[in-house]
C-alpha positions in Angstrom: 0.0 0.0 0.0 1.5 3.3 -1.0 1.4 6.0 1.7 1.8 9.7 1.2 5.1 10.9 2.8 5.2 14.6 1.8 3.4 17.1 -0.4 4.9 20.0 -2.3 2.1 22.5 -2.0 1.0 25.2 -4.4 0.8 28.8 -3.1 -2.3 31.0 -2.4 -4.0 32.6 -5.3 -3.4 36.3 -5.3 -4.6 39.3 -7.2 -2.8 42.6 -7.6 -4.5 45.5 -5.8 -6.4 43.1 -3.5 -5.6 41.6 -0.1 -6.0 37.9 0.6 -7.4 36.5 3.9 -5.8 33.4 5.4 -6.8 31.8 8.7 -5.5 29.3 11.3 -6.8 26.6 13.5 -7.3 27.9 17.1 -6.1 24.7 18.6 -3.1 23.9 16.4 -0.6 25.3 13.9 -2.7 24.4 10.9 -3.5 27.2 8.4 -6.0 27.5 5.6 -5.5 29.2 2.3 -7.2 29.0 -1.1 -6.0 28.4 -4.6 -8.2 27.8 -7.6 -11.0 25.4 -6.6 -9.2 24.0 -3.6 -8.6 24.7 0.1 -5.2 23.8 1.4 -4.7 22.8 5.0 -1.0 23.2 5.9 0.9 22.6 9.1 3.4 25.3 10.1 5.5 22.9 12.2 5.8 20.5 9.2 5.1 22.4 6.0 5.3 19.2 3.9 2.2 17.9 5.8 -0.6 19.2 3.5 -4.2 18.2 2.9 -6.4 19.4 0.1 -10.2 19.9 -0.1 -11.3 20.2 -3.7 -15.1 19.9 -3.7 -16.0 23.4 -4.7 -17.3 23.9 -8.2 -16.0 27.4 -8.5 -12.7 29.2 -7.4 -12.5 29.4 -3.6 -11.9 32.8 -2.0 -11.7 32.2 1.7 -11.9 29.5 4.4 -12.2 29.6 8.2 -12.0 27.1 11.0 -14.9 27.0 13.5 -13.9 28.1 17.1 -13.8 24.4 18.2 -11.6 23.4 15.2 -14.0 20.7 14.2 -15.5 22.4 11.1 -14.3 24.5 8.2 -16.5 26.9 6.3 -15.2 27.8 2.8 -16.7 30.2 0.3 -16.3 30.7 -3.5 -16.9 33.2 -6.3 -20.5 31.9 -6.9 -21.6 33.0 -3.4 -21.7 29.5 -2.0 -20.5 28.4 1.4 -19.7 24.8 2.2 -19.3 23.7 5.8 -17.3 20.5 6.2 -15.6 18.4 8.9 -11.9 18.4 9.6 -12.0 14.6 10.0 -13.5 11.5 8.3 -12.7 12.5 4.7 -14.0 16.0 5.1 -17.7 15.0 5.3 -20.0 17.8 4.1 -22.3 19.2 6.8 -24.2 21.9 4.9 -24.0 24.0 1.7 -25.7 27.3 1.4 -26.0 29.9 -1.4 -25.4 33.0 0.7 -24.8 35.9 -1.7 -25.5 36.4 -5.4 -21.9 37.1 -6.2 -18.3 36.5 -4.9 -17.8 36.1 -1.2 -14.6 37.9 0.1 -14.7 37.1 3.8 -16.4 34.9 6.3 -16.3 34.8 10.1 -17.7 32.5 12.8 -19.3 33.7 16.0 -17.4 32.7 19.2 -20.1 30.1 20.1 -19.8 28.5 16.6 -23.5 28.9 15.9 -23.5 31.8 13.4 -21.5 32.7 10.4 -21.3 36.2 8.7 -20.3 36.5 5.1 -19.6 39.5 2.9 -18.6 40.2 -0.7 -20.1 41.3 -4.0 -23.9 41.2 -3.9 -24.4 42.2 -7.5 -26.9 44.8 -6.6 -28.4 42.8 -3.8 -27.3 42.3 -0.2 -23.5 42.6 0.3 -23.5 41.0 3.8 -25.4 38.2 5.4 -25.3 36.4 8.8 -27.0 33.0 9.2 -27.2 30.0 11.5 -24.6 27.5 10.6 -26.9 24.4 10.8 -30.1 25.8 9.2 -28.9 28.7 7.1 -31.7 30.9 8.5 -30.8 34.6 8.4 -30.1 36.4 11.7 -30.3 40.1 10.9 -30.4 42.8 8.3 -27.2 44.5 7.0 -28.0 47.8 5.4 -25.6 50.6 4.9 -23.2 49.5 2.1 -23.4 50.6 -1.5 -20.4 48.8 -2.9 -18.5 45.5 -2.6 -17.8 44.6 1.1 -14.2 43.3 1.4 -14.0 42.1 5.0 -16.1 41.4 8.1 -15.4 40.6 11.7 -17.5 39.0 14.5 -16.8 40.2 18.1 -15.5 37.1 20.0 -17.1 38.1 23.3 -20.6 39.1 24.4 -22.4 41.4 23.6 -21.9 40.3 20.0 -21.1 42.8 17.4 -20.4 42.6 13.6 -18.2 45.1 11.7 -18.0 45.2 7.9 -15.9 47.3 5.6 -15.5 47.7 1.8 -15.0 49.7 -1.3 -17.4 52.5 -0.3 -14.7 53.7 2.2 -17.1 52.8 5.1 -16.9 50.6 8.1 -20.4 49.7 9.4 -21.2 48.7 12.9 -24.0 46.3 13.7 -25.6 45.2 17.1 -27.3 41.9 17.7 -28.4 39.2 17.4 -30.6 39.6 15.5 -28.2 42.1 13.9 -29.3 45.5 12.9 -27.5 48.6 11.7 -26.0 50.9 14.4 -23.7 53.3 12.6 -21.3 54.0 9.7 -17.7 54.9 10.4 -16.3 57.4 7.8 -12.7 57.8 8.9 -11.1 56.3 5.8 -10.6 58.0 2.4 -10.0 54.9 0.3 -11.0 51.2 0.2 -11.2 49.7 3.6 -9.5 46.4 3.0 -9.7 44.5 6.3 -11.3 44.6 9.7 -10.4 42.4 12.7 -11.5 42.3 16.4 -8.9 41.7 19.0 -9.1 38.2 20.6 -10.3 39.7 23.9 -13.0 41.6 22.1 -12.1 45.0 23.6 -11.0 46.6 20.3 -11.2 46.3 16.5 -9.0 47.7 13.8 -9.6 48.7 10.2 -6.8 49.1 7.6 -7.2 50.8 4.3 -5.7 51.8 0.9 -5.3 55.3 2.4 -2.3 53.8 4.3 -4.1 54.2 7.7 -4.9 51.8 10.4 -7.6 52.9 13.0 -8.5 51.3 16.3 -12.0 51.4 17.8 -13.7 50.3 20.9 -15.1 46.8 20.4 -18.4 47.4 22.3 -19.4 50.9 21.1 -17.5 51.4 17.9 -16.1 54.7 19.1 -12.7 55.7 17.7 -9.8 55.2 20.1 -6.7 56.0 18.1 -4.6 55.3 14.9 -1.4 53.6 13.9 1.3 56.1 14.0 2.1 57.8 10.6 5.7 58.0 11.7 7.5 54.9 10.3 4.1 53.9 8.9 3.4 52.2 5.6 4.1 54.0 2.4 1.5 52.0 0.4 -2.0 50.5 0.7 -2.4 48.3 3.8 -4.1 45.1 2.6 -4.5 42.9 5.7 -4.1 43.0 9.5 -3.9 40.3 12.2 -3.9 40.5 16.1 -1.5 38.8 18.4 -3.0 36.2 20.7 -2.6 38.6 23.7 -4.5 41.4 22.0 -1.5 43.8 22.6 0.0 43.8 19.1 -1.0 43.7 15.4 0.7 42.6 12.2 0.0 44.6 9.0 1.2 44.1 5.4 1.3 46.6 2.6 1.9 47.2 -1.1 5.2 48.9 0.0 6.6 45.4 0.3 6.9 45.5 4.1 5.2 44.0 7.1 5.1 45.9 10.4 4.5 44.7 14.0 2.7 47.4 16.0 2.3 47.8 19.8 -1.3 48.8 20.6 -1.4 51.0 23.7 -4.2 51.3 26.2 -5.4 54.5 24.6 -5.8 52.8 21.3 -2.8 54.3 19.5 -0.2 52.1 17.7 3.5 52.5 17.5 5.9 50.5 15.2 7.7 47.8 17.1 9.4 46.1 14.1 9.5 46.4 10.3 9.9 43.2 8.4 11.2 43.5 4.9 12.1 40.4 2.9 12.4 40.8 -0.9 12.8 37.9 -3.3 12.7 39.4 -6.9 12.6 43.1 -6.1 9.6 43.4 -8.4 5.9 43.8 -7.8 5.8 40.2 -6.8 7.2 41.2 -3.5 4.2 43.3 -2.6 2.6 41.9 0.6 -1.1 41.1 0.3 -1.9 38.8 3.3 -0.8 38.1 6.9 -1.7 36.0 9.9 -0.5 35.9 13.5 -0.8 32.2 14.4 0.3 31.4 17.9 4.1 31.8 17.9 4.3 32.2 14.1 3.9 35.4 12.0 3.1 34.8 8.3 3.2 37.2 5.4 2.1 36.4 1.8 3.5 38.2 -1.2 1.7 38.9 -4.5 3.9 36.2 -6.0 2.5 33.7 -3.5 5.6 33.3 -1.3 4.8 32.7 2.4 7.4 34.0 4.8 7.2 32.4 8.2 8.7 34.4 11.1 9.1 33.5 14.8 7.2 35.8 17.1 9.8 35.2 19.8 12.7 36.3 17.5 11.7 38.7 14.8 15.3 39.3 13.9 15.7 35.7 12.7 15.5 35.2 8.9 12.1 33.9 7.9 11.4 30.4 6.5 10.2 30.9 2.9 7.6 28.6 1.6 6.7 28.9 -2.1 5.4 26.8 -5.0 3.4 27.1 -8.2 0.4 29.3 -8.6 -0.6 27.9 -12.0 -1.1 24.3 -13.2 2.1 22.1 -13.2 2.9 20.8 -16.6 6.3 19.0 -16.1 7.9 17.2 -13.2 11.4 15.7 -13.7 14.4 14.6 -11.7 17.6 16.5 -12.1 20.4 14.1 -13.0 22.8 15.0 -10.2 24.2 13.1 -7.2 22.0 15.1 -4.8 18.3 14.3 -5.2 16.5 17.3 -6.7 13.2 17.6 -8.5 12.3 20.3 -11.0 8.8 21.3 -11.7 7.4 23.7 -14.2 4.1 25.4 -14.6 2.8 26.7 -17.9 3.5 30.3 -16.8 7.2 29.6 -17.1 8.1 29.2 -13.4 10.6 26.5 -12.7 11.0 25.4 -9.0 13.5 23.2 -7.3 12.3 20.7 -4.6 14.5 18.7 -2.3 13.0 15.5 -0.8 12.6 15.9 2.9 13.0 19.7 2.7 10.5 20.8 0.1 10.9 24.2 -1.6 14.5 25.0 -2.5 14.1 28.1 -4.7 13.0 29.2 -8.1 15.0 29.4 -11.3 14.9 32.7 -13.1 13.2 31.7 -16.3 11.9 34.9 -17.9 14.3 34.5 -20.7 12.2 31.8 -22.4 8.6 32.5 -21.3 5.9 29.9 -21.2 6.9 26.2 -20.8 5.2 23.2 -22.3 8.0 20.6 -22.3 11.1 20.3 -20.2 13.9 17.7 -20.0 17.1 17.7 -17.8 20.6 16.6 -18.2 23.3 16.8 -15.5 24.3 20.4 -16.2 21.5 21.7 -18.5 17.8 22.1 -19.0 16.1 21.9 -22.4 12.7 23.5 -22.7 10.1 24.5 -25.3 6.9 26.4 -25.2 4.0 27.2 -27.5 6.1 28.6 -30.3 8.6 26.9 -32.6 11.6 27.5 -30.3 13.7 25.0 -28.2 15.9 26.5 -25.5 19.0 24.9 -24.1 19.9 26.4 -20.7 23.1 25.6 -18.9 22.8 25.3 -15.1 25.2 27.4 -13.1 24.8 26.6 -9.4 21.3 27.5 -8.4 20.7 29.7 -11.5 20.5 29.5 -15.2 23.2 30.8 -17.5 22.0 32.6 -20.7 19.9 30.4 -22.9 20.6 29.4 -26.4 17.6 28.8 -28.6 16.9 27.3 -32.0 13.8 27.5 -34.2 12.8 24.0 -35.2 10.2 25.1 -37.7 7.1 23.7 -35.9 5.7 23.5 -32.4 7.5 20.7 -30.5 5.3 17.8 -29.4 7.9 16.1 -27.3 11.6 16.3 -26.5 14.2 14.1 -24.9 17.9 14.1 -24.2 20.4 11.3 -24.8 21.6 11.3 -21.2 25.0 9.7 -21.9 25.5 12.1 -24.9 23.7 15.2 -23.6 24.6 17.3 -26.6 22.2 15.1 -28.6 18.5 15.8 -28.3 15.4 14.5 -30.2 12.6 16.9 -30.8 9.3 15.5 -32.1 7.2 17.8 -34.3 3.9 17.0 -35.9 5.4 15.9 -39.3 8.5 14.1 -38.0 11.5 14.7 -35.8 14.4 17.1 -35.4 17.9 16.0 -34.3 19.8 18.6 -32.3 23.5 18.6 -31.5 24.0 21.4 -29.0 22.0 24.3 -30.3 22.5 23.3 -34.0 20.0 21.4 -36.1 21.6 18.2 -37.4 18.7 17.2 -39.5 14.9 17.6 -39.8 13.3 14.4 -40.9 9.7 14.0 -42.3 8.5 10.6 -41.2 5.3 10.5 -43.2 2.9 10.2 -40.3 1.6 12.5 -37.5 4.0 12.3 -34.6 2.6 12.6 -31.0 5.5 11.3 -28.8 9.2 10.3 -28.9 12.1 9.1 -26.9 15.9 8.7 -27.5 18.0 6.0 -25.8 20.7 7.2 -23.4 23.5 6.5 -25.8 21.7 8.2 -28.6 21.8 5.1 -30.9 18.0 4.5 -31.0 14.9 6.5 -31.2 11.3 5.5 -30.7 8.6 7.6 -32.2 4.9 7.2 -31.5 2.2 8.3 -33.9 -1.4 9.5 -33.9 -2.3 6.1 -35.4 -1.1 4.3 -32.2 2.0 2.7 -33.9 5.5 2.8 -32.4 8.3 3.2 -34.9 11.8 2.2 -33.8 14.7 3.8 -35.6 18.5 3.4 -35.4 20.3 6.8 -35.2 23.5 7.3 -37.1 24.9 10.8 -37.6 22.1 12.8 -39.2 19.9 9.9 -40.4 17.2 7.7 -38.9 16.8 4.2 -40.3 13.5 2.4 -39.4 14.1 -1.0 -37.8 10.6 -2.1 -36.9 7.0 -1.0 -36.2 5.1 -2.1 -33.1 1.3 -2.3 -33.2 -0.5 -2.8 -30.0 -2.1 0.6 -29.1 -5.5 1.6 -30.2 -5.1 5.3 -29.5 -2.6 8.1 -30.2 0.7 7.6 -28.3 0.9 10.1 -25.4 4.2 9.1 -23.8 7.3 6.8 -24.3 9.9 6.2 -21.6 13.0 3.9 -21.5 13.6 2.1 -18.2 16.7 3.2 -16.2 18.6 0.0 -17.1 17.5 0.5 -20.8 16.4 -3.2 -21.0 12.8 -2.1 -21.6 10.6 0.8 -22.6 7.0 1.7 -21.8 4.5 3.4 -23.9 1.0 4.8 -23.2 -1.9 6.2 -25.3 -4.9 8.4 -25.1 -7.2 5.3 -25.1 -6.2 4.5 -21.4 -3.7 1.7 -22.2 -0.1 1.3 -21.3 2.4 -1.4 -22.4 5.8 -2.4 -21.4 8.1 -3.8 -24.1 11.4 -5.7 -24.1 13.9 -3.6 -25.9 15.9 -6.4 -27.5 13.2 -8.8 -28.6 10.6 -6.0 -29.0 8.0 -8.4 -27.5 5.4 -7.3 -25.0 6.6 -7.8 -21.5 3.6 -6.4 -19.6 0.2 -5.8 -21.1 -3.5 -5.5 -20.1 -2.6 -2.2 -18.3 -6.1 -0.9 -18.9 -7.2 0.3 -15.5 -7.5 4.1 -16.0 -10.8 5.6 -16.9 -9.3 8.5 -18.9 -6.3 9.2 -21.1 -2.8 8.5 -19.8 -0.7 11.6 -19.7 2.5 10.5 -18.1 4.5 7.5 -16.9 7.7 7.0 -14.8 10.0 4.1 -13.9 11.4 3.3 -10.5 15.3 3.6 -10.3 15.6 -0.2 -10.2 13.5 -0.7 -13.3 11.2 -3.0 -11.3 8.1 -0.7 -11.1 6.4 1.5 -13.6 3.8 4.1 -12.7 1.2 5.7 -15.0 -0.7 9.0 -14.4 -4.0 9.9 -16.0 -6.6 12.6 -16.4 -8.8 10.5 -14.0 -6.5 11.9 -11.2 -5.2 8.4 -10.3 -1.6 7.0 -10.4 -1.4 3.3 -11.0 1.8 1.3 -10.1 2.6 -1.9 -11.9 5.4 -4.4 -11.0 7.3 -6.0 -13.9 6.9 -9.8 -13.8 3.5 -9.7 -12.1 0.2 -9.5 -13.9 -1.3 -6.0 -14.4 -4.3 -7.0 -12.2 -2.0 -6.9 -9.1 -1.6 -3.2 -9.6 -1.6 -0.6 -6.8 -3.8 2.5 -7.3 -3.3 5.9 -5.7 -6.5 7.9 -6.1 -7.3 11.5 -6.5 -3.7 12.8 -6.7 -4.5 15.8 -8.8 -7.4 18.0 -9.5 -6.0 18.9 -12.9 -3.9 17.4 -15.6 -1.0 15.4 -14.0 2.6 16.4 -14.8 4.9 14.4 -17.0 7.1 12.2 -14.8 
C-alpha cells in the first residue's frame, strides 16, 4: 500500500490590488488558504504535511476554522459556502447559497452557531449572517453601497459585527438579530480588512489610504490610529492581532510588514518592520498576513509565504513557495543530490529537495511559457508554445544565458540522450528534429503524424509514437534515422514513451487509457493489459531499479505496476491531482 510521505504544495491565489485572507486553527498550527477550486490545510510545524479539499465547483476565495476546530467553512466566487468536517474525509455538513456574487470574507461567532459572510452582492445584499446548521438569516445588514471586502465577529458578548469595503465605510451592527447601528467614515479609500482583538475589547480597520484605525469593540467609538511615523508607504491590505491582543501585524503594497504595539489609549507604534524581498519586483508586494500562535506569516503577490518566529523577529524567515498555475512538467535533475524540477505553464521552474521541500526558483523569464522540459546533468532543455527550443546551462542554483533554435514547428515532445547530452530528439507534428547542442543536425519528415518520442541514453536508438497508435523504432547514425521495426499494440494516439533506467525495456501509453511495457531487444510485449485508468494516460515513470512503472491519468489516479507480475496486481493511488497530472 502506497502512503503519502510529503506534499509540495502550491501557493495561495493572489490578485494585484487586493488583499487575501488566510486563517488558522485555534487549537493547532494548521493554516488554511485557497488556490483555484481547492482549500489547502497546511501545518506550520511541518510544511510538507498538506491536505487538500477540492469539492468546490468554482474558485474558492476564503476558508475559516470553527472556534472548536471541528468544522471548516469555505466560500467561493459563486456566493456558495460549504461547511465540512476536519475529520472523516471532510464530510459535508451543509451547503448554502449566501450571496448572489463573490464572497470575500467569512467569520464564525465565538459560540460557533453563526457565520457572517460579505462580498459582492451584484446589486443585492452585500452582507449576510446566518445560523450554521439551518442557514436561516439572523439580521439585516443595510448601509453599504459597494462590494464589502471584510467582516469581523466580536468574539465576546455582547456580540457585534463590523464590515468594511469599497465604499470607504466601516459599518457597525448590534445583535443578534443584527441591525445597523452606525457607519464609520474615517477612511478616504478602500477599507481592506477589519479584525476584532481576541479579547473583544477593540477592533482595527486598515485601508488603501495607508491608515490603520483602532476602535472600541463594544461601542464602535474611535480610540486611536497607527502612527504615521515609520508607517506604511502604500496600501495596507491585511491585519492580524497577536493572541494577547496587545500587538497587530500589518502588510502593505510597500513590500513591508510591520508589527505594532497597541497602547491602552488605542494608538499604535511600530515595534518592528519586516522587509524580505525575493525578486525586487511587484511580486514582493505583501497582500496577506496571519499571527498564528508563535508564528507570523506574510504572503506576497507572487504567493511566497514567509514564516517568522514571534519570539525572535530578527531571525531570517522560512520561505515557503510553490506554483500558482497548473504544473505541466515534473522531472528529476540528473545530479548526485536528489533534486526535483517542476514547471508550470506560466514559465516558473521550481527546485524541490525531498525531505526539505521548496528550495528556490530558477529565473526563467528568458524563455517564457513552458510546455515541455527535460534535464541533463548540467543543463535544462525546454520548449513552449512557439517553434523554439531553449538549451539552458545550469550554473549553481541559477540559469546561464539560454541558447535557442527555431525547429520550424511547435515541439510535441523532447528528450535528451543522457550519456551524450549534446544530442536531443525533438518531435514535431510531421517528424523529428535532431539537435547537437543548439544546432539542427537534421529535420526528418516521417510521413505520419507524430505525438511522442524518446531517444536512448547512448543516442543510438529513437522510438517515435504516432497518432495512429503505432510505435516506430529507428536506429540513429549521424544525421539519419533508419527504421528498424514498427510495433502495433495501441488503439489510440501515443501520449508518452519512456526507457527504463537499465535500458532493457521501454514503456508506452496512449490516449485510449492503455499502457504497455516492451522488451527492448526482442521487442516483445513484457507487460500488457494495463487498462485500468478511466481516462487518457498523460505520463509515466520508472522506479530507479526498473522494477516498477507508474502511470498517471486525467482520471486523477496514479497506478503502479510491477514487472513480472500480472497487471491485475496493480496498486492504485486515487485523487492525486485535480488537474492534468505532470509528466514524470
